[in-house]
C-alpha positions as CSV (number, residue, x, y, z in Angstrom):
1,M,-40.9,41.0,-17.9
2,A,-43.6,38.5,-16.9
3,T,-45.0,41.0,-14.4
4,S,-45.0,43.8,-16.9
5,D,-46.9,41.6,-19.4
6,R,-49.4,40.6,-16.8
7,I,-50.0,44.3,-15.9
8,R,-50.5,45.3,-19.5
9,N,-53.0,42.5,-20.1
10,A,-54.9,43.4,-16.9
11,T,-54.9,47.0,-17.9
12,A,-56.5,46.2,-21.2
13,K,-59.3,44.5,-19.3
14,L,-59.9,47.3,-16.9
15,G,-63.0,49.3,-17.3
16,G,-63.6,50.9,-14.0
17,D,-61.7,53.4,-11.9
18,D,-61.1,53.0,-8.2
19,S,-60.9,56.6,-7.1
20,S,-60.8,55.7,-3.3
21,P,-57.3,56.4,-2.1
22,P,-55.8,54.1,0.6
23,V,-56.2,55.4,4.2
24,S,-52.5,55.2,4.8
25,L,-51.9,57.6,1.9
26,V,-54.4,60.1,3.2
27,L,-52.8,59.9,6.7
28,L,-49.3,60.4,5.3
29,A,-50.3,63.3,3.2
30,G,-52.2,64.9,6.1
31,S,-49.3,64.4,8.4
32,V,-46.9,66.2,6.0
33,A,-49.4,69.0,5.5
34,A,-49.8,69.4,9.3
35,A,-46.1,69.4,9.9
36,V,-45.5,72.1,7.2
37,A,-48.3,74.3,8.6
38,F,-47.2,73.9,12.2
39,P,-44.6,76.7,12.4
40,V,-47.0,79.4,11.1
41,V,-49.9,78.1,13.2
42,W,-47.7,78.1,16.3
43,L,-46.6,81.6,15.6
44,V,-50.2,82.8,15.2
45,L,-51.1,81.1,18.5
46,R,-48.1,82.6,20.2
47,S,-49.1,86.1,19.0
48,L,-52.6,85.7,20.4
49,E,-51.0,85.5,23.9
50,I,-50.0,89.2,23.6
51,G,-52.4,91.5,25.3
52,F,-54.7,93.6,23.1
53,Q,-53.5,96.9,24.4
54,Q,-49.8,95.9,24.1
55,A,-50.4,94.7,20.6
56,I,-52.0,98.0,19.6
57,D,-49.2,100.0,21.1
58,L,-46.5,97.9,19.3
59,L,-48.3,97.9,16.0
60,F,-48.9,101.7,15.9
61,Q,-45.6,102.9,17.4
62,P,-43.6,105.1,15.0
63,S,-40.9,102.5,14.2
64,T,-43.6,100.0,13.1
65,L,-45.4,102.4,10.9
66,E,-42.0,103.3,9.3
67,V,-41.3,99.6,8.6
68,V,-44.7,99.2,7.1
69,T,-44.3,102.3,4.9
70,N,-40.8,101.3,3.8
71,S,-41.9,97.7,2.9
72,V,-44.9,99.0,0.9
73,L,-42.7,101.5,-0.9
74,L,-40.0,98.9,-1.6
75,V,-42.5,96.3,-3.0
76,G,-44.2,99.0,-5.1
77,G,-40.9,100.4,-6.4
78,V,-39.4,97.0,-7.3
79,T,-42.6,95.8,-9.0
80,V,-42.9,99.0,-11.1
81,G,-39.2,98.9,-12.0
82,S,-39.3,95.2,-13.0
83,V,-42.3,95.9,-15.3
84,L,-40.4,98.9,-16.9
85,V,-37.4,96.7,-17.5
86,G,-39.0,93.2,-18.2
87,V,-41.8,94.1,-20.5
88,P,-39.7,96.1,-23.1
89,L,-37.1,93.3,-23.1
90,A,-39.8,90.7,-23.7
91,V,-41.3,92.8,-26.6
92,L,-37.8,93.3,-28.1
93,T,-36.8,89.7,-28.0
94,V,-40.2,88.4,-29.4
95,Q,-41.8,90.9,-31.7
96,T,-38.9,92.9,-33.2
97,D,-36.0,92.4,-35.5
98,L,-33.5,93.0,-32.7
99,P,-30.1,91.6,-33.7
100,F,-29.0,88.5,-31.8
101,R,-32.4,88.0,-30.2
102,R,-31.6,84.5,-29.0
103,F,-28.4,85.7,-27.3
104,W,-30.3,88.6,-25.6
105,T,-33.1,86.2,-24.6
106,V,-30.7,84.0,-22.6
107,A,-28.5,86.9,-21.4
108,V,-31.4,88.9,-19.9
109,S,-32.7,85.8,-18.1
110,L,-29.5,85.0,-16.4
111,P,-29.7,87.5,-13.5
112,L,-31.9,84.9,-11.8
113,V,-28.7,82.9,-11.2
114,V,-27.2,85.7,-9.0
115,P,-28.7,85.5,-5.4
116,S,-29.9,89.1,-4.7
117,Y,-27.8,89.4,-1.5
118,I,-24.7,88.6,-3.5
119,G,-25.7,91.2,-6.0
120,A,-26.3,93.7,-3.2
121,F,-22.9,93.6,-1.6
122,A,-21.3,93.4,-5.1
123,F,-23.0,96.7,-5.8
124,V,-21.9,98.1,-2.5
125,S,-18.3,97.1,-3.4
126,A,-18.7,98.7,-6.8
127,F,-20.7,101.9,-6.1
128,G,-20.4,102.4,-2.3
129,P,-18.6,105.3,-0.6
130,H,-15.2,103.5,-0.9
131,G,-16.1,101.3,-3.9
132,V,-14.5,100.8,-7.3
133,L,-16.3,103.7,-8.9
134,S,-15.3,106.1,-6.1
135,D,-11.7,105.0,-6.5
136,L,-11.8,105.6,-10.3
137,L,-13.3,109.1,-9.9
138,A,-11.1,110.3,-7.1
139,P,-8.2,111.2,-9.4
140,L,-10.6,113.3,-11.4
141,G,-11.5,115.4,-8.4
142,V,-14.8,113.8,-7.6
143,E,-14.8,113.4,-3.9
144,S,-18.3,111.8,-3.4
145,I,-20.9,110.0,-5.4
146,P,-24.6,109.5,-4.7
147,T,-25.1,106.9,-1.9
148,I,-26.1,103.3,-2.9
149,Y,-27.6,102.7,0.5
150,G,-31.3,103.2,1.5
151,F,-34.5,103.0,-0.5
152,E,-32.9,103.8,-3.9
153,G,-30.2,101.2,-3.6
154,A,-32.4,98.4,-2.3
155,T,-35.0,99.2,-5.1
156,L,-32.3,99.2,-7.8
157,V,-30.7,96.0,-6.8
158,L,-33.9,94.0,-6.3
159,T,-35.3,95.3,-9.6
160,L,-32.1,94.2,-11.4
161,F,-32.3,90.7,-10.0
162,T,-36.0,90.1,-10.1
163,Y,-37.2,91.7,-13.4
164,P,-36.6,88.3,-15.2
165,Y,-39.8,87.0,-13.5
166,V,-41.8,89.7,-15.5
167,F,-39.6,89.2,-18.6
168,L,-40.3,85.4,-18.6
169,T,-44.0,85.5,-18.0
170,T,-44.5,88.4,-20.5
171,R,-42.4,86.6,-23.1
172,A,-44.5,83.4,-22.7
173,A,-47.6,85.5,-23.3
174,L,-46.1,87.1,-26.3
175,L,-45.0,83.7,-27.8
176,S,-48.7,82.6,-27.7
177,F,-50.0,85.9,-29.2
178,D,-51.1,85.9,-32.8
179,G,-49.0,88.6,-34.4
180,T,-51.5,88.9,-37.3
181,L,-53.9,90.6,-34.9
182,M,-51.4,93.4,-34.6
183,E,-51.2,93.7,-38.4
184,A,-55.0,93.8,-38.6
185,A,-55.0,96.8,-36.2
186,R,-52.4,98.5,-38.3
187,T,-54.6,98.2,-41.4
188,L,-57.3,100.1,-39.5
189,N,-55.0,103.1,-39.3
190,H,-53.7,102.5,-35.8
191,G,-50.0,103.4,-35.2
192,R,-47.6,101.0,-33.7
193,W,-48.0,102.3,-30.2
194,S,-51.8,102.5,-30.5
195,A,-52.0,99.0,-31.9
196,F,-49.8,97.7,-29.1
197,R,-51.9,99.5,-26.4
198,R,-55.3,98.4,-27.9
199,V,-54.5,94.9,-29.1
200,T,-51.3,93.4,-27.7
201,L,-51.3,94.8,-24.1
202,P,-54.7,93.5,-23.1
203,Q,-53.6,90.0,-24.3
204,I,-50.3,89.9,-22.4
205,A,-51.6,91.8,-19.3
206,P,-52.2,88.5,-17.4
207,G,-48.6,87.5,-18.0
208,I,-47.3,90.9,-16.9
209,A,-49.5,90.7,-13.8
210,A,-48.3,87.1,-12.9
211,G,-44.7,88.1,-13.1
212,S,-45.3,91.3,-11.2
213,L,-46.9,89.4,-8.3
214,L,-43.9,87.0,-8.2
215,V,-41.6,90.1,-8.0
216,A,-43.8,91.6,-5.3
217,L,-43.7,88.5,-3.1
218,Y,-39.9,88.2,-3.6
219,A,-39.3,91.9,-2.7
220,L,-41.6,91.6,0.4
221,S,-39.8,88.5,1.7
222,D,-36.2,89.3,0.8
223,F,-33.9,89.7,3.8
224,G,-30.4,90.0,2.5
225,T,-30.7,93.0,0.2
226,P,-32.5,95.4,2.5
227,A,-30.2,94.5,5.3
228,I,-27.1,95.1,3.3
229,M,-28.6,98.4,1.9
230,H,-29.4,99.5,5.5
231,F,-33.1,99.9,4.7
232,E,-35.5,99.0,7.4
233,V,-38.3,96.7,6.2
234,F,-40.2,93.8,7.7
235,T,-37.6,91.1,7.2
236,Q,-34.7,93.2,8.4
237,Q,-36.6,94.5,11.4
238,I,-37.7,91.0,12.4
239,Y,-34.2,89.8,12.4
240,V,-32.9,92.8,14.4
241,T,-35.7,92.5,17.0
242,M,-35.9,88.7,17.2
243,W,-35.1,88.8,20.9
244,E,-38.1,91.0,21.6
245,P,-40.6,88.1,21.1
246,N,-43.8,90.1,21.2
247,Y,-42.7,92.8,18.7
248,A,-41.0,90.3,16.3
249,A,-44.0,88.0,16.4
250,L,-46.4,90.9,15.5
251,L,-44.2,92.1,12.7
252,S,-44.1,88.5,11.4
253,L,-47.9,88.3,11.4
254,Q,-48.1,91.6,9.5
255,L,-45.6,90.3,6.9
256,L,-47.6,87.1,6.5
257,A,-50.8,89.1,6.0
258,F,-49.1,91.1,3.2
259,A,-47.8,87.9,1.6
260,A,-51.3,86.3,1.9
261,V,-52.8,89.2,0.0
262,I,-50.2,88.9,-2.8
263,L,-50.8,85.1,-3.0
264,A,-54.6,85.6,-3.1
265,L,-54.2,88.0,-6.0
266,E,-51.9,85.5,-7.7
267,N,-54.5,82.7,-7.2
268,R,-57.3,84.9,-8.5
269,L,-55.2,85.7,-11.5
270,S,-54.5,82.0,-12.1
271,E,-58.2,81.1,-12.0
272,S,-59.1,83.9,-14.5
273,E,-56.3,82.7,-16.8
274,D,-57.6,79.1,-16.7
275,G,-60.9,80.3,-18.3
276,A,-59.4,82.8,-20.6
277,H,-58.9,82.4,-24.3
278,V,-55.4,82.1,-25.4
279,S,-54.5,82.9,-29.0
280,R,-51.8,80.7,-30.5
281,G,-49.0,82.5,-32.3
282,S,-49.7,81.8,-36.0
283,G,-47.5,83.8,-38.2
284,S,-44.7,85.7,-36.5
285,V,-44.8,89.3,-37.7
286,R,-41.6,91.2,-36.8
287,I,-41.6,94.9,-36.1
288,S,-38.8,96.7,-37.7
289,L,-36.9,98.8,-35.2
290,G,-35.4,101.1,-37.8
291,A,-33.6,104.0,-36.1
292,W,-34.4,102.5,-32.7
293,K,-32.2,99.5,-33.3
294,V,-29.1,101.0,-31.7
295,P,-31.0,102.4,-28.6
296,A,-32.6,99.0,-28.2
297,L,-29.2,97.2,-28.3
298,L,-27.8,99.7,-25.9
299,F,-30.7,99.1,-23.5
300,C,-30.2,95.3,-23.6
301,A,-26.5,95.7,-23.1
302,L,-26.9,98.1,-20.2
303,V,-29.2,95.7,-18.4
304,V,-26.7,92.8,-19.0
305,V,-23.8,94.9,-17.8
306,L,-25.5,95.9,-14.6
307,C,-27.0,92.5,-13.8
308,L,-24.2,90.2,-14.8
309,V,-20.9,91.9,-15.7
310,V,-20.9,94.1,-12.6
311,P,-21.6,91.4,-9.9
312,V,-19.5,88.7,-11.6
313,G,-16.7,91.1,-12.4
314,I,-16.6,92.3,-8.8
315,L,-16.4,88.7,-7.5
316,F,-13.5,88.0,-9.8
317,M,-11.9,91.3,-8.7
318,W,-12.1,90.1,-5.1
319,L,-10.2,87.0,-6.1
320,T,-7.3,89.0,-7.4
321,R,-7.1,91.9,-5.0
322,S,-5.3,91.9,-1.7
323,G,-5.2,94.3,1.2
324,P,-6.9,94.8,4.6
325,A,-10.3,95.5,3.0
326,Y,-10.2,92.2,1.1
327,T,-8.3,89.6,3.1
328,G,-7.4,88.8,6.6
329,G,-9.4,89.5,9.7
330,G,-9.3,85.9,10.8
331,F,-12.0,84.9,8.3
332,D,-10.1,82.3,6.3
333,F,-12.4,80.1,4.3
334,Q,-12.4,76.4,5.2
335,L,-13.5,73.5,3.0
336,V,-15.8,72.3,5.9
337,Y,-18.1,75.2,5.2
338,G,-18.8,73.9,1.7
339,L,-19.2,70.3,3.0
340,N,-21.6,71.5,5.7
341,S,-23.7,73.2,3.0
342,V,-23.7,70.0,0.9
343,W,-24.6,67.8,3.8
344,V,-27.6,69.8,5.0
345,A,-28.8,70.3,1.5
346,V,-28.7,66.5,0.8
347,L,-30.6,65.9,4.0
348,A,-33.2,68.5,3.1
349,A,-33.6,67.1,-0.5
350,L,-34.1,63.6,0.8
351,A,-36.6,64.7,3.5
352,A,-38.5,67.0,1.2
353,T,-38.8,64.3,-1.5
354,L,-40.1,61.7,1.0
355,G,-42.6,64.3,2.2
356,A,-43.6,65.3,-1.3
357,L,-44.4,61.8,-2.5
358,P,-47.7,61.2,-0.5
359,V,-48.9,64.8,-1.0
360,A,-48.2,64.8,-4.8
361,Y,-49.5,61.3,-5.3
362,F,-52.7,62.0,-3.4
363,S,-53.4,65.3,-5.1
364,G,-52.5,63.9,-8.5
365,R,-54.8,60.9,-8.1
366,S,-57.8,62.4,-6.3
367,D,-60.0,65.4,-7.1
368,S,-61.4,65.5,-3.5
369,R,-61.4,68.7,-1.5
370,L,-59.1,67.0,1.1
371,A,-56.5,66.3,-1.5
372,T,-56.6,69.9,-2.7
373,L,-56.4,71.1,0.9
374,F,-53.3,69.1,1.6
375,E,-51.6,70.2,-1.5
376,R,-52.3,73.9,-0.8
377,V,-51.2,73.6,2.8
378,S,-47.9,72.1,1.6
379,Y,-47.3,75.4,-0.2
380,V,-47.3,77.4,3.1
381,G,-43.5,77.5,2.9
382,Y,-43.7,79.3,-0.4
383,A,-45.7,82.1,1.2
384,T,-43.6,82.2,4.4
385,P,-40.5,84.3,4.3
386,G,-37.4,82.5,5.6
387,V,-36.9,85.0,8.4
388,V,-40.5,84.4,9.7
389,L,-40.1,80.6,9.5
390,G,-36.8,80.8,11.3
391,L,-38.2,83.0,14.0
392,A,-41.1,80.7,14.6
393,L,-38.9,77.6,14.9
394,V,-36.4,79.4,17.2
395,Y,-39.2,80.6,19.5
396,F,-40.9,77.2,19.6
397,A,-37.7,75.1,20.1
398,S,-36.2,77.5,22.8
399,S,-39.4,77.5,24.9
400,N,-41.0,74.1,24.2
401,A,-38.4,71.7,22.8
402,P,-34.9,72.7,24.0
403,A,-33.5,69.4,22.8
404,L,-34.2,70.6,19.2
405,Y,-33.0,74.1,19.6
406,Q,-30.0,74.9,17.4
407,T,-29.8,71.4,16.0
408,I,-29.3,70.0,12.5
409,P,-32.7,68.2,12.5
410,L,-34.5,71.5,13.2
411,L,-32.5,73.3,10.4
412,V,-33.4,70.5,7.9
413,F,-37.0,70.8,9.0
414,A,-36.9,74.5,8.2
415,Y,-35.6,73.8,4.7
416,V,-38.3,71.2,4.1
417,V,-41.1,73.5,5.1
418,R,-39.5,76.3,3.0
419,F,-38.9,74.2,-0.2
420,L,-41.4,71.3,-0.1
421,P,-43.5,73.0,-2.8
422,Q,-40.6,72.6,-5.3
423,A,-40.6,68.8,-4.7
424,V,-44.4,68.6,-4.7
425,G,-44.7,70.4,-8.0
426,A,-42.1,68.3,-9.7
427,V,-43.4,65.0,-8.4
428,Q,-47.0,65.9,-9.1
429,S,-46.3,66.8,-12.7
430,S,-44.9,63.3,-13.2
431,V,-47.7,61.6,-11.4
432,L,-50.3,63.3,-13.7
433,Q,-48.5,61.7,-16.7
434,V,-48.9,58.2,-15.4
435,D,-52.0,56.3,-16.5
436,P,-53.9,55.3,-13.3
437,K,-55.0,52.1,-14.9
438,L,-51.4,50.8,-14.7
439,T,-51.7,50.9,-10.9
440,E,-55.2,49.5,-10.9
441,A,-53.9,46.6,-13.1
442,A,-51.3,45.8,-10.6
443,R,-53.9,45.7,-7.9
444,T,-56.1,43.3,-9.9
445,L,-53.0,41.0,-10.0
446,G,-53.0,40.8,-6.2
447,E,-50.5,43.6,-5.4
448,S,-51.0,45.6,-2.3
449,P,-51.4,49.4,-2.7
450,S,-47.9,50.0,-1.4
451,A,-46.4,47.3,-3.6
452,A,-48.3,48.6,-6.7
453,F,-46.9,52.1,-6.0
454,R,-43.4,50.8,-5.5
455,R,-43.3,48.5,-8.5
456,V,-45.3,50.4,-11.1
457,T,-45.8,54.1,-10.2
458,L,-42.5,55.0,-8.6
459,P,-40.3,53.9,-11.5
460,L,-42.4,56.0,-13.8
461,V,-42.3,59.2,-11.7
462,R,-38.6,58.9,-10.9
463,P,-37.7,61.8,-13.3
464,G,-40.0,64.1,-11.3
465,V,-38.6,62.8,-8.0
466,V,-35.0,63.5,-9.1
467,A,-35.9,66.9,-10.5
468,G,-37.7,67.9,-7.3
469,A,-34.8,66.6,-5.1
470,A,-32.3,68.5,-7.2
471,L,-34.3,71.8,-6.9
472,V,-34.5,71.4,-3.2
473,F,-30.8,70.7,-2.9
474,L,-29.8,73.6,-5.0
475,T,-32.1,76.1,-3.4
476,T,-31.2,75.0,0.1
477,M,-27.5,75.7,-0.7
478,K,-28.3,79.4,-1.0
479,E,-31.0,80.0,1.6
480,L,-29.8,82.8,3.9
481,P,-32.3,83.9,6.6
482,A,-33.5,80.5,7.8
483,T,-29.9,79.3,7.9
484,L,-28.8,82.3,10.0
485,L,-31.6,81.9,12.5
486,V,-31.9,78.1,12.9
487,R,-28.4,76.7,12.5
488,P,-26.5,75.3,15.4
489,T,-23.9,77.6,17.1
490,G,-20.6,77.4,15.2
491,F,-22.1,75.6,12.2
492,E,-20.9,77.5,9.2
493,T,-22.1,77.1,5.7
494,L,-21.3,78.9,2.5
495,V,-24.1,81.5,3.0
496,T,-23.4,82.1,6.7
497,Y,-19.7,82.6,5.9
498,I,-20.5,85.0,3.1
499,W,-22.8,86.9,5.4
500,R,-20.2,87.1,8.2
501,V,-17.3,88.3,6.0
502,Q,-19.3,90.9,4.1
503,D,-20.6,92.2,7.4
504,A,-17.0,92.6,8.6
505,G,-16.0,94.2,5.3
506,Y,-13.6,91.5,4.1
507,F,-15.1,91.2,0.7
508,G,-12.2,89.2,-0.8
509,Q,-12.9,86.3,1.5
510,A,-16.4,86.0,0.0
511,A,-15.3,85.6,-3.6
512,V,-14.9,81.9,-3.8
513,P,-18.1,80.8,-1.9
514,A,-20.1,83.6,-3.7
515,L,-19.0,82.3,-7.1
516,V,-19.9,78.7,-6.0
517,L,-23.4,79.9,-5.1
518,V,-23.8,81.7,-8.4
519,G,-22.9,78.4,-10.1
520,V,-25.4,76.5,-7.9
521,S,-28.1,79.0,-8.9
522,A,-27.2,78.4,-12.5
523,L,-27.7,74.7,-12.0
524,S,-31.1,75.2,-10.4
525,M,-32.1,77.4,-13.3
526,L,-31.1,74.6,-15.7
527,V,-33.2,72.1,-13.8
528,L,-36.2,74.4,-14.1
529,L,-35.6,75.0,-17.8
530,K,-35.3,71.2,-18.3
531,Q,-38.7,70.8,-16.7
532,D,-40.6,73.6,-18.4
533,G,-38.8,73.7,-21.8
534,S,-35.8,76.0,-22.4
535,L,-36.0,79.5,-23.7
536,V,-33.9,78.7,-26.7
537,R,-36.2,75.8,-27.8
538,Q,-39.1,78.2,-27.4
539,E,-37.4,80.8,-29.6
540,G,-36.4,78.2,-32.1
541,G,-40.0,76.9,-32.4
542,K,-41.2,80.5,-32.8
543,D,-38.7,81.3,-35.6
544,A,-39.5,78.0,-37.4
């Protein structure tokens, strides 16, 4: 108590601002940024060793052009599909008199808790050539149904499990939109559609674009769904050809280039939004659906059935069914697989949190270009698909550091690079809420920079630290491609076990671990909602 009182008194006397960060903090933040950037930098340098003519031959061979075309088509199809699903849902739950709007708001957001690769093989089990639907139609004389595999299936599954990104960003834009502007347009003899197109759509376009870019990046970097749907895209082809180093490295660079373009667009959009005028929702004007109320309810129900009822229902069906297609094959689930997942996730959460502290504190306390650079470099993992990161680490360790090859430390490092941005973002948000004068006051009382941070700042940013660690832990539990590539031989986790049994066709064996991962994803979503404010609270504030 005496120390706290002394700090408060010293704070009151402070008039200046020491903006010069300790050298040790700068060095720590720089080291973390360098470590995170290392795998991608090494992969680029490794690719430069390939001869120019060989690179041209590999990049323009028919299989490469097919992969590029397929990837672009998939990203475009999933993005358009997500907009067509997410935007109407956002409008229905915000601007109309849709019955049970709060329920539908939560329900159509929940597909985010189902990892897309689990959704993919649930759909294969339901709608595949020998799936549940095929078995139900067989007695009626229907011998075959349209295939779920290929471009159509991959696009459908990814759309169903990524549209919430568009829904959430569009909904946020609509919640801040002044509904009286729409009414003003109606008084000028504009119909509902014309008023929406001329007034509402331009206002919410940045939100739609932001969600669309998130969907595009997800579709570009997803590995599990295209692989399960037998559709050759960058991630699937990189995994298949990983033992052809030159070809896989060039494909990885192409994939990174596409991801960089999407991130550049996202950054440009964020900058334009920062300077844009945002109208606050004053006066919620509900649009009466009239005769469209039943079709609107059916649309919402169809989305929820496809995204939640089908995959979760299939998982529970696997629990109860028996037979050669569901059990056996020497793939018995063992508790150690779950313990392995928890163990590496805990290590990753601890390591990521320790790495995030100097980066988040430096960027939160300094406006220098160096602080901004370190923060942005720490987000390299966000832009690097797991299969590319895993490939880079496998190549580096196998050729330059064999002692690290297929070890737990290398696997944990992959997780840290991949998910460090989650910890940095959570910690930084807490750092920005702490008054810098508190730390300065501790310094005037003779505390060293590290002691001032430990005794004053750290207790105040603890909620952000815990939230960041929780997010890293939960996301690590369900990471598939990096785990498949970097894990030690024989080291099984929940995701690798699920991948192994679905590949062998023993779906029933995947039921328990798949349901566990759905639960883990639900927990990670709760952590995010706790940080950013829940949908229900937003809806309640809007209604009030």
